C-alpha positions in Angstrom: 8.9 -32.6 0.8 7.6 -29.0 1.1 6.9 -28.0 4.8 3.6 -25.8 4.4 4.0 -24.6 8.0 7.2 -22.7 7.2 6.9 -18.9 6.8 9.2 -16.4 5.3 9.3 -12.7 6.7 11.2 -9.9 4.8 11.6 -6.4 5.9 13.9 -3.4 5.2 16.2 -1.8 7.8 13.8 0.6 9.5 14.5 3.9 11.1 11.4 5.2 12.8 10.8 8.7 14.3 10.7 12.4 13.8 13.7 13.6 11.9 14.4 10.2 10.3 14.3 11.8 6.9 17.3 13.9 7.6 19.6 10.9 7.8 19.3 10.0 4.2 22.8 11.3 3.3 24.3 9.1 5.9 22.5 6.0 4.7 23.4 6.6 1.1 27.0 6.7 1.9 26.6 3.1 3.2 26.0 2.2 -0.5 29.0 4.3 -1.8 26.5 6.5 -3.6 28.0 8.7 -6.2 24.8 9.8 -7.9 21.3 9.4 -6.7 18.1 9.3 -8.6 15.4 11.0 -6.3 11.9 9.8 -7.3 9.2 12.0 -6.0 6.3 14.1 -7.3 5.4 17.8 -7.5 3.1 17.9 -4.6 6.0 16.5 -2.2 8.4 19.2 -3.8 5.9 21.9 -2.9 5.6 20.7 0.5 9.2 21.2 1.1 10.2 17.6 2.1 12.5 17.1 -1.0 14.7 20.0 0.3 15.6 18.0 3.4 16.7 15.3 1.2 18.8 17.2 -1.1 20.4 19.1 1.7 21.4 16.0 3.4 22.9 14.6 0.4 24.9 17.7 -0.3 26.1 17.5 3.2 27.8 14.1 2.4 29.0 15.3 -1.1 26.5 13.0 -3.1 25.3 14.3 -6.4 21.7 13.7 -7.5 19.0 14.2 -10.0 15.2 14.6 -9.3 12.6 12.7 -11.3 9.2 14.0 -10.5 7.0 13.4 -13.7 4.7 11.0 -11.8 1.0 10.9 -11.5 -1.3 9.2 -9.0 -1.5 5.5 -9.9 2.0 5.6 -11.6 2.0 4.5 -15.2 4.4 2.1 -16.9 5.3 4.9 -19.3 6.5 6.9 -16.3 8.5 4.0 -15.0 10.2 3.5 -18.4 11.1 7.1 -18.7 12.5 7.1 -15.0 14.6 4.1 -15.8 16.0 5.9 -18.9 17.0 8.9 -16.9 18.6 6.7 -14.2 20.8 4.9 -16.8 21.6 8.0 -18.8 22.9 9.8 -15.6 24.7 6.7 -14.4 22.9 6.8 -11.1 23.8 4.0 -8.6 21.2 4.5 -5.9 17.5 5.3 -5.8 15.9 7.5 -3.2 12.1 7.9 -3.2 10.3 10.5 -1.0 6.4 10.5 -1.3 3.4 8.4 -1.0 2.7 5.1 -2.8 2.9 6.6 -6.3 6.4 7.8 -6.2 7.6 4.8 -4.2 6.0 2.2 -6.6 7.4 4.2 -9.5 10.9 4.1 -7.9 10.6 0.3 -7.5 9.7 -0.1 -11.1 12.5 2.1 -12.2 14.9 -0.1 -10.2 13.5 -3.3 -11.8 13.9 -1.9 -15.4 17.3 -0.5 -14.8 18.9 -3.7 -14.0 16.6 -6.2 -15.8 16.5 -4.3 -19.1 12.9 -5.4 -19.9 9.6 -3.5 -20.1 8.0 -3.1 -16.5 4.8 -4.9 -17.7 6.7 -8.1 -18.1 7.3 -8.4 -14.5 3.7 -8.9 -13.4 3.1 -11.6 -10.9 5.2 -13.3 -8.3 9.1 -13.6 -8.3 9.7 -12.7 -11.9 12.7 -10.4 -11.2 16.1 -12.1 -12.0 18.6 -9.5 -11.4 18.8 -7.5 -8.0 17.6 -3.9 -8.2 19.8 -0.9 -7.2 19.8 0.1 -3.5 16.5 1.7 -2.4 16.1 4.2 0.3 12.5 5.1 0.9 10.9 8.0 3.0 7.1 7.8 3.0 5.1 11.0 3.2 1.7 9.2 3.8 0.7 6.8 6.6 -1.1 4.0 4.6 0.4 2.7 1.4 3.4 0.9 3.2 5.5 0.7 -0.1 8.5 1.6 2.1 8.5 -1.8 3.9 6.7 -4.2 1.4 7.5 -6.4 -1.5 4.7 -5.1 -3.7 5.0 -2.7 -6.7 1.8 -1.7 -8.3 1.8 0.0 -11.7 -0.9 1.2 -14.0 -0.8 0.0 -17.5 -3.0 2.6 -19.3 -2.8 0.8 -22.6 -4.8 -2.1 -21.2 -6.5 -0.2 -18.4 -5.3 -2.6 -15.8 -3.1 -2.3 -12.7 -0.3 -4.9 -12.5 0.9 -6.3 -9.3 4.6 -7.2 -9.1 5.6 -9.1 -5.9 9.2 -9.9 -5.1 11.6 -9.6 -2.2 13.8 -7.8 -4.7 11.7 -4.7 -4.3 11.7 -4.6 -0.5 13.6 -1.4 0.2 16.9 -1.6 1.8 16.4 1.3 4.1 13.0 2.8 5.3 13.3 6.1 7.0 9.9 6.5 8.5 9.2 10.0 9.8 5.8 11.0 11.0 6.6 14.7 10.5 6.4 14.2 6.7 2.6 13.5 7.1 1.8 16.8 8.7 1.1 18.3 5.1 -1.6 15.8 4.3 -5.1 17.1 4.2 -8.1 15.3 5.8 -9.2 13.5 2.7 -5.7 12.0 1.9 -5.2 11.2 5.7 -8.6 9.2 5.5 -8.0 7.6 2.2 -4.4 6.3 3.3 -5.5 5.5 6.9 -8.3 3.3 5.6 -5.9 1.7 3.1 -3.6 0.7 5.9 -6.7 -0.8 7.8 -7.5 -2.9 4.7 -3.8 -4.0 4.5 -4.0 -5.2 8.1 -7.5 -6.9 7.9 -6.7 -8.7 4.6 -3.3 -9.8 5.9 -4.9 -11.3 9.2 -7.4 -13.3 7.3 -5.0 -14.2 4.3 -4.3 -17.9 3.4 -0.7 -17.0 4.0 -1.0 -15.4 7.4 0.7 -16.9 10.5 2.0 -15.9 13.9 4.8 -13.8 12.4 2.2 -11.6 10.6 -0.9 -11.8 12.9 0.6 -9.7 15.7 1.5 -6.8 13.4 -1.8 -6.9 11.6 -3.8 -7.0 14.8 -1.7 -4.0 16.4 -2.3 -2.2 13.2 -6.1 -2.5 13.3 -6.2 -1.4 16.9 -4.0 1.7 16.3 -6.2 2.7 13.2 -9.4 2.2 14.8 -8.3 4.2 18.0 -6.5 7.1 16.2 -7.6 7.8 12.7 -11.1 9.4 13.7 -9.2 11.6 16.2 -6.6 12.6 13.7 -9.2 13.6 11.1 -10.4 16.3 13.5 -6.8 17.2 14.7 -4.5 17.1 11.7 -1.5 18.7 13.2 -1.4 16.5 16.2 2.1 14.9 15.9 1.4 12.3 18.5 -1.6 11.0 16.4 0.4 11.2 13.3 3.1 9.0 14.8 0.7 6.4 15.9 -0.8 6.3 12.3 2.6 6.0 10.8 3.3 3.1 13.2 0.1 1.5 12.1 1.0 1.9 8.5 4.4 0.4 9.1 2.9 -2.6 11.0 0.2 -3.2 8.4 2.7 -3.0 5.7 5.0 -5.6 7.4 1.9 -7.9 7.9 0.6 -7.7 4.2 4.0 -7.8 2.6 4.5 -11.2 4.1 0.9 -12.5 4.3 -0.2 -10.9 1.1 -3.6 -9.6 0.6 -7.0 -10.5 -0.8 -10.3 -9.7 -2.8 -10.4 -6.0 -1.6 -7.1 -5.2 -3.2 -7.7 -7.3 -6.2 -10.9 -5.5 -6.8 -9.5 -2.0 -6.0 -6.7 -2.6 -8.5 -9.1 -3.4 -11.2 -11.0 -0.2 -10.4 -7.9 1.9 -10.3 -6.7 0.4 -13.6 -9.9 0.8 -15.6 -11.2 4.1 -14.1 -7.9 5.7 -12.6 -9.7 6.1 -9.2 -7.8 6.9 -5.8 -6.7 3.5 -4.4 -7.4 4.2 -0.8 -11.0 5.2 -1.6 -11.6 2.1 -3.7 -10.4 0.0 -0.8 -12.5 1.9 1.7 -15.8 1.4 -0.4 -15.3 -2.3 -1.0 -14.0 -3.4 2.5 -17.3 -4.1 4.4 -18.7 -5.9 1.3 -15.7 -8.2 1.0 -15.7 -8.9 4.8 -19.3 -10.1 4.3 -18.2 -12.5 1.5 -15.2 -13.9 3.5 -16.5 -14.0 7.0 -18.0 -17.6 7.1 -14.7 -19.1 6.0 -12.6 -17.7 8.9 -15.1 -16.5 11.4 -12.8 -16.8 14.4 -10.4 -14.2 12.8 -13.2 -11.9 11.9 -14.5 -12.2 15.6 -11.0 -11.0 16.6 -11.5 -8.0 14.3 -15.0 -7.5 15.5 -13.9 -7.1 19.2 -11.5 -4.3 18.1 -14.5 -2.6 16.4 -16.4 -2.9 19.6 -18.7 -5.8 18.8 -19.7 -8.1 21.6 -19.5 -11.6 20.3 -21.0 -13.4 23.4 -24.1 -15.5 22.9 -24.4 -14.3 19.3 -24.6 -16.3 16.1 -22.0 -15.8 13.3 -24.5 -14.2 11.2 -25.3 -11.7 13.9 -21.5 -10.9 14.5 -21.1 -10.6 10.7 -24.0 -8.1 10.4 -22.7 -6.1 13.2 -19.1 -6.0 11.9 -20.3 -4.9 8.5 -22.2 -2.0 10.2 -19.3 -1.0 12.3 -16.8 -1.0 9.4 -19.2 1.0 7.3 -19.8 3.5 10.0 -16.0 3.8 10.7 -15.3 4.9 7.0 -18.3 7.3 7.3 -16.7 8.6 10.5 -13.6 9.6 8.6 -15.8 11.2 5.8 -15.6 8.5 3.3 -19.3 8.5 2.4 -19.6 7.7 -1.2 -20.5 4.5 -2.9 -19.0 3.1 -6.1 -21.7 4.7 -8.2 -21.0 8.1 -6.9 -17.3 8.0 -7.6 -18.1 7.1 -11.4 -18.5 3.2 -11.6 -21.4 2.2 -13.7 -23.3 -1.1 -13.9 -21.7 -1.7 -17.4 -18.3 -1.6 -15.8 -18.7 -4.5 -13.5 -18.3 -7.5 -16.0 -14.9 -6.3 -17.3 -13.9 -5.1 -13.7 -14.7 -8.6 -12.4 -12.9 -10.4 -15.1 -9.7 -8.4 -14.3 -9.9 -8.6 -10.5 -10.2 -12.5 -10.6 -6.8 -12.6 -12.3 -5.1 -10.3 -9.8 -2.3 -11.9 -7.7 -3.9 -10.8 -4.5 -6.8 -13.2 -5.1 -4.5 -16.2 -4.5 -4.5 -15.6 -0.8 -8.1 -14.4 -0.3 -9.5 -16.9 2.4 -12.5 -17.7 0.2 -12.2 -18.9 -3.3 -14.2 -16.6 -5.6 -15.8 -16.9 -9.1 -16.2 -14.1 -11.6 -19.8 -13.9 -10.6 -19.0 -13.7 -6.9 -16.9 -10.7 -7.7 -19.6 -9.1 -9.8 -21.9 -9.5 -6.8 -19.6 -7.8 -4.3 -19.1 -4.9 -6.8 -22.9 -4.7 -7.2 -23.4 -4.5 -3.4 -20.9 -1.7 -3.1 -22.8 0.4 -5.9 
């Protein structure tokens, strides 16, 4: 008989702090690496962070090849090309340095390299049969949390959808989390990724799969982001604030990797798949509207979140608290200069039916606290226009 109170918690080995990136050669030797595939993008190369990785590998006499033909919202075609390069060069370890796009692409490359199937065939939960190569990840943004999660999100441009692959097989072996790598982020990317982490934490906290193991990480992340992201937007070179946001991203990632997510991410994946929009911005523009939809089924949990956002709940009805939380969350994203709505970023009314049909099928909808119909999703999209 299944015990529904049991919870599984997966995480990589984490090394956190300034300079962590420079330990990559040391950790690659633990896997007896002979040739490493470094998965990154051109922007990270231009920022100079890849040089630290290659220097460390050279110190330990480890050969490498760099794959950087990766776009935002990494495509399945890029994954397949990367896997081909991995196999042709007889690589044995994958190192990714970058934001969510290189890290998700690296996970996809690892899946294909050992399972010998097209990446699109692994959509869903626990579809990976063979272990992936060792993964060492160095995040350069504070938000996506691909460095600690069991999620891999890939864009299928043939069908204009994003697929979610969920498996403990893609939890990195080593996460070298170094706040210094986020110093090259501009204010917009800092805001988008910061709110992405906030959504991770909120959705994990109210998820149907949440529990004591994940709740503390989620609440800590919400507090850190609420207190520090607005300050960081006006002081981008503040390494102390960068470290707090990196810690928040890590905690949010550990929470959602194990509690999974909800309707915000399902709908954002649909938007990103159809219109190729920035994932963090999509999440930010949907968050308060999904909170409105979900609030009544888990009011006590949303009251905890409301307290963090400065909402007094004493002698107030649930509807009053819900309205105030909606306004506080909306004001928070505007405070970090995310001021558009879906219409302003290119979504039209005619997009809503196909977006909703795709969102309802996303794996993240399974753990949303309130069961939704296609029409429910359409109404949320409409409210965010």
